[in-house]
C-alpha positions in Angstrom: 73.9 -70.4 47.6 74.5 -69.7 44.0 73.4 -66.4 42.6 72.3 -66.3 39.0 72.6 -62.9 37.3 70.9 -62.3 34.0 72.3 -59.8 31.7 70.4 -58.2 28.8 72.3 -58.5 25.6 73.7 -55.2 24.4 73.9 -56.5 20.8 71.2 -55.2 18.4 68.5 -57.5 17.5 68.5 -58.2 13.8 65.0 -58.3 12.2 64.8 -60.7 9.4 64.6 -59.0 6.0 61.1 -59.2 4.4 60.9 -58.9 0.7 59.6 -55.5 -0.2 56.1 -55.3 -1.6 55.0 -53.1 -4.5 53.3 -50.1 -2.8 50.8 -48.1 -4.7 51.1 -44.3 -4.4 48.6 -42.9 -1.9 45.2 -41.9 -3.3 44.8 -38.2 -3.1 42.0 -37.1 -0.8 39.1 -35.3 -2.5 37.5 -32.6 -0.4 33.9 -32.1 -1.1 32.6 -28.6 -0.2 28.9 -28.5 0.5 26.8 -25.4 0.4 25.7 -24.2 3.7 23.2 -21.6 4.8 25.2 -20.9 8.0 27.1 -17.7 8.4 30.9 -18.4 8.9 33.2 -15.9 10.6 35.5 -14.1 8.2 38.5 -16.1 9.6 37.1 -19.3 8.4 39.3 -20.9 5.7 36.4 -21.1 3.2 35.8 -17.3 3.3 37.9 -15.1 1.0 40.1 -12.6 2.8 38.4 -9.8 1.0 35.2 -10.6 2.8 36.7 -9.1 6.0 36.7 -5.8 4.3 33.2 -6.4 2.9 31.8 -7.5 6.2 33.7 -5.7 9.1 31.7 -7.5 11.7 33.2 -10.8 10.5 29.8 -12.3 9.6 28.0 -12.3 6.3 24.4 -11.0 6.8 21.7 -13.5 6.0 19.3 -12.5 3.1 16.4 -12.1 5.6 18.4 -9.6 7.6 19.4 -7.7 4.5 15.7 -7.6 3.4 14.7 -6.3 6.8 17.3 -3.6 6.7 16.1 -2.5 3.2 12.4 -2.5 4.2 13.2 -0.5 7.4 14.9 2.2 5.4 18.5 1.5 6.5 21.1 2.8 4.1 24.7 2.2 4.9 23.7 1.6 8.5 21.9 5.0 8.8 18.1 5.0 9.2 16.0 7.3 7.0 13.5 9.5 8.6 9.9 8.3 8.4 8.8 11.3 6.4 11.5 10.8 3.7 10.6 7.1 3.4 6.9 8.0 2.9 7.5 10.7 0.4 9.9 8.5 -1.6 7.2 5.8 -1.7 4.5 8.3 -2.7 6.7 9.6 -5.6 7.4 6.1 -6.8 3.7 5.2 -6.7 2.7 8.3 -8.6 5.3 7.7 -11.2 4.0 4.1 -11.7 0.4 5.5 -11.9 1.3 8.0 -14.7 3.0 5.2 -16.6 -0.1 3.1 -16.2 -2.3 5.9 -17.5 -0.5 6.1 -20.8 -2.8 5.1 -23.7 -5.9 4.9 -21.6 -7.4 8.3 -22.6 -8.4 8.8 -18.9 -10.3 5.5 -19.0 -13.4 7.1 -20.5 -13.7 4.6 -23.4 -12.8 1.6 -21.4 -9.6 -0.1 -20.1 -8.4 -3.7 -20.4 -9.1 -5.6 -17.2 -5.4 -6.2 -16.5 -4.5 -2.5 -16.8 -7.5 -1.5 -14.7 -6.5 -3.9 -11.9 -2.9 -2.5 -12.0 -4.2 1.0 -11.7 -6.6 0.2 -8.9 -3.8 -1.6 -7.0 -1.6 1.5 -7.3 -4.5 3.7 -6.2 -4.9 1.6 -3.0 -1.2 1.9 -2.3 -1.3 5.6 -2.7 -4.4 5.9 -0.5 -2.6 4.0 2.2 0.0 6.9 2.2 -2.6 9.7 2.4 -1.0 12.6 4.2 -4.4 14.2 4.9 -6.7 11.4 6.3 -9.3 14.0 7.4 -9.5 16.2 4.3 -12.8 17.9 5.1 -11.2 19.4 8.2 -8.7 21.1 5.9 -10.7 21.9 2.8 -8.4 24.7 1.6 -6.3 21.9 0.2 -9.2 21.0 -2.1 -9.8 24.5 -3.3 -8.9 25.5 -6.8 -8.8 23.9 -10.2 -8.2 20.2 -10.9 -7.9 18.2 -14.2 -9.1 14.7 -14.6 -6.3 12.2 -15.5 -8.2 8.9 -14.9 -11.6 7.7 -14.1 -13.5 4.4 -14.0 -16.5 6.2 -15.6 -16.8 4.8 -19.1 -18.8 5.7 -22.2 -19.1 2.5 -24.2 -21.3 0.8 -26.8 -24.5 2.6 -27.9 -23.9 5.4 -25.4 -20.7 6.4 -27.3 -22.4 6.1 -30.6 -25.5 8.2 -29.6 -23.2 11.0 -28.4 -21.2 11.0 -31.6 -18.0 10.3 -29.7 -16.9 7.7 -32.2 -16.8 9.9 -35.3 -16.9 13.6 -35.3 -17.1 14.6 -31.6 -13.9 14.4 -29.5 -13.8 14.6 -25.8 -11.4 17.2 -24.5 -10.2 18.1 -21.0 -12.4 17.5 -17.9 -11.8 20.3 -15.4 -13.2 20.8 -11.9 -13.2 24.1 -10.1 -13.8 23.9 -6.3 -14.9 27.0 -4.5 -14.7 26.1 -0.8 -15.9 29.5 0.4 -19.2 29.2 -1.6 -19.5 25.4 -1.3 -19.6 25.0 -5.1 -18.1 22.5 -7.5 -18.1 23.4 -11.2 -17.4 20.7 -13.7 -16.3 21.7 -17.2 -16.2 19.0 -19.9 -14.7 20.2 -23.2 -15.6 19.0 -26.6 -14.1 19.4 -30.1 -16.2 18.9 -33.2 -14.7 17.9 -36.5 -16.3 18.3 -39.9 -17.1 21.0 -42.3 -17.4 23.5 -39.4 -14.8 22.7 -36.8 -15.5 24.3 -33.4 -15.0 23.7 -29.7 -17.5 23.9 -26.9 -18.2 22.8 -23.3 -20.7 21.3 -21.0 -20.8 23.0 -17.6 -22.4 21.3 -14.5 -22.7 23.3 -11.3 -23.2 21.5 -8.0 -23.1 22.4 -4.3 -21.5 20.3 -1.6 -21.6 20.1 2.2 -19.4 18.2 4.6 -20.8 14.8 5.7 -17.9 13.2 7.5 -14.2 13.9 8.1 -13.5 12.5 4.6 -16.8 12.6 2.7 -19.0 15.4 1.1 -22.5 15.2 -0.1 -23.0 16.7 -3.6 -26.2 18.1 -5.0 -26.8 19.0 -8.7 -27.7 22.6 -9.3 -27.8 23.3 -13.0 -26.0 22.8 -16.3 -25.5 24.4 -19.7 -23.9 23.8 -23.1 -22.1 26.3 -25.3 -22.1 27.2 -28.1 -25.6 26.5 -29.6 -24.1 24.3 -32.3 -22.9 21.9 -29.7 -26.3 21.9 -28.0 -27.8 21.0 -31.4 -25.6 17.9 -31.5 -26.4 16.7 -27.9 -30.0 17.9 -27.7 -31.6 14.5 -28.4 -29.3 12.7 -25.9 -28.8 15.5 -23.3 -30.3 13.4 -20.5 -27.8 10.6 -21.4 -24.9 13.1 -21.3 -26.0 14.4 -17.9 -26.5 10.9 -16.5 -22.8 10.2 -17.3 -21.3 13.4 -15.8 -23.8 14.3 -13.1 -21.8 14.3 -9.8 -24.9 14.1 -7.5 -24.4 11.7 -4.6 -21.6 11.5 -2.1 -17.8 11.6 -2.7 -15.1 10.2 -0.5 -11.8 12.1 -0.7 -9.5 9.1 -0.2 -6.3 10.9 -1.0 -5.1 14.5 -1.4 -1.8 16.3 -1.4 -0.5 19.4 -3.1 -0.7 18.0 -6.6 -3.0 15.0 -6.7 -6.5 14.1 -5.5 -8.4 10.8 -5.5 -12.1 10.4 -4.9 -14.5 7.5 -4.7 -18.2 8.1 -5.2 -21.4 6.3 -4.2 -21.6 4.6 -7.6 -18.3 2.8 -7.1 -16.3 5.1 -9.5 -12.8 6.3 -8.9 -11.6 9.7 -9.9 -7.9 10.8 -10.1 -7.2 14.5 -10.7 -4.1 16.6 -10.8 -3.9 20.2 -9.8 -3.9 22.7 -12.7 -2.4 26.1 -12.3 -3.0 27.2 -15.8 -6.9 27.1 -15.9 -9.0 29.7 -14.2 -12.7 29.7 -13.5 -12.9 33.2 -15.0 -12.0 31.8 -18.4 -15.4 30.1 -18.6 -18.9 31.3 -18.8 -20.0 29.8 -15.5 
């Protein structure tokens, strides 16, 4: 029996030479980076190395998280106390209020609707931060002298003309003296008269009050007077009109009070904003 043995050739196989083709250089790959709202770890190649120092946790906080931290009072990771946050907000609102008061002359002769809305919005913000929500239970905070800085009471049109407040009579400070022990409120409205004989005078309105609720007092008109006589001669024909404007009778809601500012709302829909005055004393007036 013949055995057939097949040997594999050890000689290299020659591949036929194929004519070379003209090969174009490879087209460079263009990488398109798309904006993403996802937070990448700091080790991601798209994040700068410096971001590791900026964000030690390795993640960039989302805007909503940052806003939440700011609104919650977090500064450098340390929470502020509730009291400090509240007082900071109160100071900022007061500052904005005083800026809004500029050029309004206490609102007595009218305020543009936009400015009025701005002031009333700030008043509501301040009222929401009232540190004494039950003021009539702690009336000593109300005691003393207060000066009007803004009111929605207005003297316009024929009223202003009849009272001479367009030409020769100027409206001065509006002061309020509160005597808690006697249950008295004394309003002093100052006037300055221009002309051949320049002089000053005042309208004094005395009222009593009693506690109605934890934040409201009922006010009753007692009496009034004008001095000197020259001022009375000017207002005599329109004295009832003058009293109708400044008569405090009704009720008053003390919607905000702290050591330096008081806000009240009356039954006629008016707002009164007063600041504490340490320079004026009731003894300086013939009350």
